[in-house]
C-alpha positions as CSV (number, residue, x, y, z in Angstrom):
1,L,10.4,-32.6,9.3
2,T,8.6,-29.9,11.0
3,G,6.4,-32.0,12.7
4,L,9.1,-34.5,13.3
5,A,10.9,-31.7,15.0
6,R,8.2,-30.8,17.2
7,K,7.7,-34.4,18.5
8,A,11.4,-34.8,19.3
9,L,11.7,-31.3,21.2
10,R,8.7,-32.7,23.3
11,L,10.9,-35.8,24.1
12,V,13.6,-33.9,25.1
13,Q,11.5,-31.7,27.2
14,E,9.7,-34.1,28.7
15,T,12.9,-36.4,29.5
16,E,14.2,-32.9,30.6
17,V,11.3,-32.3,33.2
18,I,10.9,-35.9,34.4
19,S,14.9,-35.7,35.5
20,R,14.3,-33.1,37.8
21,G,11.4,-34.3,39.5
22,F,8.1,-33.6,37.8
23,T,6.3,-36.2,35.7
24,L,5.0,-33.8,33.0
25,V,5.1,-30.3,32.1
26,S,2.4,-28.7,33.1
27,A,0.5,-25.5,35.0
28,A,1.0,-27.7,37.8
29,S,4.7,-28.1,37.6
30,S,6.1,-25.6,35.1
31,F,9.9,-25.4,33.9
32,S,10.6,-22.6,35.6
33,R,10.1,-23.7,39.1
34,A,12.1,-26.7,38.3
35,G,15.3,-27.1,40.4
36,P,18.6,-28.3,39.6
37,G,18.4,-31.9,38.9
38,T,20.3,-34.8,40.2
39,V,21.3,-35.5,36.6
40,P,22.8,-32.8,34.4
41,R,21.1,-31.9,31.2
42,S,23.6,-32.5,28.9
43,Q,23.4,-36.3,29.7
44,Q,19.8,-36.1,28.8
45,L,19.1,-37.6,25.1
46,M,22.3,-35.9,24.0
47,G,22.3,-38.1,20.8
48,L,18.7,-36.6,19.7
49,R,19.6,-33.1,20.7
50,K,22.7,-33.2,18.5
51,V,21.0,-34.8,15.6
52,L,17.9,-32.2,16.0
53,Y,20.7,-29.5,15.9
54,R,22.3,-30.9,12.8
55,A,19.3,-31.4,10.7
56,L,17.5,-27.9,11.7
57,R,20.7,-26.4,10.8
58,S,21.1,-28.0,7.6
59,A,17.3,-27.8,6.4
60,F,17.8,-24.0,7.4
61,R,20.3,-23.4,5.2
62,A,19.0,-25.5,2.4
63,S,15.8,-23.3,2.4
64,R,17.9,-20.1,2.6
65,R,20.0,-21.3,-0.1
66,A,16.9,-21.8,-2.0
67,T,14.9,-18.8,-1.2
68,C,18.0,-16.6,-2.1
69,H,18.4,-18.5,-5.7
70,M,14.8,-17.7,-6.5
71,L,14.7,-13.9,-5.1
72,K,17.9,-13.8,-7.5
73,A,16.9,-16.0,-10.7
74,F,13.2,-14.9,-10.7
75,P,12.6,-11.3,-9.0
76,L,9.1,-10.0,-8.4
77,N,7.6,-6.7,-8.2
78,S,8.4,-5.1,-4.8
79,E,4.8,-4.7,-4.3
80,V,4.2,-8.4,-4.3
81,D,7.4,-9.4,-2.9
82,N,9.2,-7.2,0.0
83,V,12.6,-8.7,0.1
84,T,13.6,-6.7,3.3
85,N,11.0,-8.6,5.0
86,Y,12.4,-12.0,4.3
87,V,14.5,-13.9,7.3
88,C,17.2,-14.7,4.3
89,A,18.1,-10.9,4.3
90,V,19.1,-11.1,7.8
91,P,23.1,-11.8,7.7
92,L,23.6,-15.7,9.3
93,K,26.0,-14.1,11.8
94,E,23.3,-12.2,13.5
95,L,21.0,-15.2,13.8
96,G,23.9,-16.8,15.7
97,L,23.7,-20.7,16.8
98,G,26.6,-21.6,14.3
99,L,24.4,-20.8,11.5
100,G,27.0,-18.7,9.9
101,I,29.8,-21.1,10.1
102,E,30.4,-23.4,6.9
103,H,32.2,-26.1,8.5
104,L,31.1,-26.5,12.3
105,G,32.7,-28.6,14.6
106,D,31.0,-30.9,17.3
107,E,32.8,-28.9,20.0
108,Q,32.1,-25.6,18.6
109,A,28.5,-26.6,18.0
110,Q,28.1,-27.3,21.8
111,E,29.8,-24.4,22.8
112,L,27.3,-22.2,20.6
113,T,24.6,-23.6,21.6
114,D,25.2,-24.1,25.5
115,D,25.4,-28.0,25.5
116,Y,22.4,-28.2,22.7
117,S,20.3,-26.8,25.4
118,L,16.5,-26.7,24.8
119,P,16.0,-23.1,24.3
120,A,18.8,-23.2,21.7
121,L,16.8,-26.1,19.8
122,K,13.8,-24.3,20.3
123,M,15.2,-21.1,18.9
124,L,16.6,-22.9,15.6
125,F,13.5,-24.7,15.3
126,Q,11.6,-21.4,15.3
127,L,14.3,-20.0,13.0
128,W,13.2,-22.9,10.5
129,L,9.8,-22.4,10.5
130,G,10.3,-18.8,9.6
131,Q,12.8,-19.9,6.6
132,S,10.7,-22.7,5.3
133,S,7.6,-21.0,5.6
134,E,9.0,-17.8,3.1
135,C,10.7,-20.4,1.1
136,F,7.5,-21.9,0.1
137,R,5.8,-18.6,0.1
138,R,8.1,-17.6,-2.6
139,L,7.9,-20.8,-4.4
140,A,4.0,-20.4,-4.5
141,L,4.6,-16.6,-6.2
142,L,7.1,-18.0,-8.8
143,L,4.8,-20.8,-9.9
144,S,1.6,-18.2,-10.1
145,P,-0.2,-18.5,-13.1
146,H,0.0,-14.1,-13.1
147,R,4.1,-15.1,-13.0
148,I,4.0,-17.4,-15.8
149,V,2.4,-15.4,-18.0
150,E,4.2,-12.6,-17.1
151,S,7.7,-14.6,-18.1
152,D,6.3,-16.0,-21.3
153,E,5.8,-12.3,-22.4
154,V,9.2,-10.7,-21.4
155,G,11.2,-13.9,-21.5
156,P,11.4,-13.5,-25.8
157,K,11.9,-9.9,-25.8
158,G,15.3,-9.7,-23.5
159,E,18.8,-10.5,-25.0
160,A,19.6,-12.1,-21.8
161,S,16.2,-13.1,-20.7
162,T,15.9,-15.6,-17.8
163,P,15.9,-19.2,-18.7
164,P,12.3,-20.7,-19.1
165,L,10.7,-21.5,-15.4
166,H,9.9,-25.1,-16.1
167,L,13.7,-25.4,-16.9
168,S,14.8,-23.5,-13.9
169,I,12.5,-24.8,-11.2
170,A,14.5,-28.0,-10.5
171,A,17.3,-26.1,-9.3
172,V,15.6,-24.9,-7.0
173,T,13.5,-27.7,-5.9
174,E,15.8,-30.8,-6.3
175,P,18.9,-29.6,-4.0
176,L,16.1,-28.4,-1.0
177,H,14.1,-32.1,-1.9
178,H,17.7,-33.9,-1.2
179,A,18.5,-31.6,2.1
180,L,15.2,-32.3,3.5
181,A,14.8,-36.1,3.0
182,S,18.4,-36.2,4.3
183,C,17.4,-34.3,7.6
184,L,13.9,-35.8,7.8
185,T,15.8,-39.7,7.8
186,E,18.2,-38.6,10.4
187,V,15.7,-37.4,12.8
188,Q,13.2,-40.0,12.5
189,R,16.1,-42.6,13.2
190,S,17.1,-40.7,16.1
191,Y,13.7,-40.1,17.5
192,D,12.5,-43.8,17.1
193,F,15.9,-45.0,19.0
194,H,15.1,-42.4,22.1
195,R,11.7,-42.9,22.5
196,H,11.8,-46.5,22.2
197,F,14.9,-46.2,25.0
198,E,12.8,-43.8,27.0
199,T,10.0,-46.1,26.8
200,Q,11.2,-49.5,27.4
201,P,11.7,-49.3,31.2
202,K,8.2,-49.0,31.6
203,V,7.2,-52.2,29.3
204,T,9.6,-54.1,31.8
205,S,8.8,-52.9,35.3
206,S,6.5,-54.8,37.5
207,D,2.7,-54.5,37.4
208,R,2.5,-53.2,40.7
209,S,4.8,-50.1,39.5
210,G,2.9,-49.9,36.5
211,R,-0.2,-49.3,38.5
212,E,1.6,-46.5,40.9
213,R,2.7,-44.7,37.8
214,E,-0.9,-44.9,36.1
215,K,-2.3,-43.4,39.2
216,C,0.8,-40.9,39.5
217,R,-0.2,-39.7,36.1
218,E,-4.2,-39.5,36.4
219,L,-3.6,-37.3,39.7
220,N,-1.2,-35.2,37.8
221,A,-3.8,-35.1,34.7
222,L,-6.5,-33.9,37.3
223,H,-4.2,-31.5,38.9
224,T,-3.3,-29.8,35.9
225,S,-6.7,-29.5,34.7
226,I,-8.0,-27.9,38.0
227,R,-5.1,-25.9,37.9
228,S,-6.1,-24.5,34.6
229,L,-9.6,-24.4,35.7
230,Q,-8.6,-22.2,38.8
231,L,-6.1,-19.7,36.2
232,H,-9.0,-19.1,34.2
233,L,-11.7,-18.7,36.8
234,K,-9.2,-16.1,38.4
235,A,-8.8,-14.7,35.0
236,L,-12.2,-14.1,34.7
237,L,-13.0,-13.0,38.2
238,S,-10.4,-10.2,37.7
239,E,-11.9,-8.8,34.7
240,M,-15.2,-9.1,35.9
241,I,-14.4,-6.9,39.1
242,I,-12.9,-4.2,36.8
243,L,-16.0,-3.9,34.9
244,E,-18.3,-3.9,37.7
245,D,-16.1,-0.9,39.5
246,D,-16.4,1.3,36.3
247,L,-19.8,0.3,36.3
248,E,-20.3,1.5,39.5
249,K,-18.3,4.7,38.9
250,L,-20.4,5.2,36.2
251,M,-23.8,5.1,37.9
252,V,-22.6,7.4,40.9
253,S,-21.0,9.8,38.7
254,K,-22.5,13.3,39.1
255,E,-22.4,13.8,35.2
256,L,-24.7,10.5,35.0
257,T,-25.5,10.6,31.4
258,E,-27.1,7.7,28.7
259,L,-24.4,6.0,27.3
260,T,-23.3,6.4,23.9
261,L,-23.0,4.2,20.9
262,E,-19.2,4.3,21.4
263,G,-20.1,3.2,25.0
264,Y,-22.3,0.0,24.4
265,R,-19.8,-0.7,21.7
266,D,-16.8,-0.4,24.4
267,L,-18.9,-2.7,26.7
268,N,-19.7,-5.5,24.2
269,E,-16.1,-5.7,23.2
270,R,-15.1,-6.0,26.7
271,L,-17.6,-8.8,27.3
272,Q,-16.4,-10.7,24.2
273,Q,-12.9,-10.7,25.3
274,L,-14.2,-12.5,28.3
275,H,-15.6,-15.2,26.4
276,P,-12.3,-17.5,25.7
277,H,-12.3,-17.6,29.5
278,M,-15.8,-18.7,29.7
279,Q,-15.1,-21.3,27.4
280,A,-11.9,-22.3,28.7
281,S,-13.6,-22.6,32.2
282,T,-16.5,-24.9,30.8
283,G,-13.9,-27.0,28.9
284,C,-11.5,-27.3,31.9
285,W,-14.8,-28.1,34.1
286,E,-16.2,-30.9,31.8
287,D,-12.1,-32.5,31.5
288,T,-12.1,-32.8,35.5
289,I,-15.3,-34.3,35.6
290,N,-14.8,-37.0,33.2
291,Q,-11.7,-37.5,34.8
292,V,-12.9,-38.4,38.1
293,E,-15.6,-40.3,36.7
294,R,-13.2,-42.6,35.2
295,M,-11.5,-42.9,38.0
296,L,-14.8,-43.7,40.3
297,R,-15.4,-46.7,37.8
298,R,-12.1,-47.9,38.3
299,A,-12.0,-47.5,41.7
């Protein structure tokens, strides 16, 4: 469900940006630069947006219920399991996006999410990631060998001891499994339909317009690579200038002394921070060269 939701969000984002005059979301054409489009946002893949919101909302609430059930039925040592840090400890009303409303109508959902806007869907997706992660983490702690041995030792002594783990775990997993399976089916069906609908015009268009779009995509990809290379080089150059200035100040200082071990470590750390930009620049450069070579072969 998480992977499919990412694909659906990507399709919504690409379609939204295309409607504003850009081919792809990239450094060359960032979403923040996109001006008001001719097509209202609410008309872009509205069905997919609605299904995605409903599915993520249901999945979030199901994972939250499962986590809360585990916390109440199978409490763990606070040193191992700090309940106050859990997402499920936050009241649903504080999270917004209609998560705290039991029976949420379509009009109310649209109003609370600004017509299922992309930022709202992304926020809900991040909440689902956090909630599902803590749910499965808590389940893993519950099924750990140490916990099973502990429950076997404590169980027979108490008058109202908790039920055996193997008899109670189904109360957690079965409702969650059914909820997530239903959400996955709904999102998959909507995603497949809208993806086919979005790509169908490209298949039925003429060869000439297809070649023009292919060239446009190639130039956009090349521009993206060059833009990325420029940004990494600019960041690298800026850091190198600062480092050079610091070394020059040290050289002309009247209190010039030999660098200490701490000074060498600081210098080494600053150089190591430049390494990712060096690697990224090399990758962008190689990608740019490969793209140009492919263009030359097809020319």
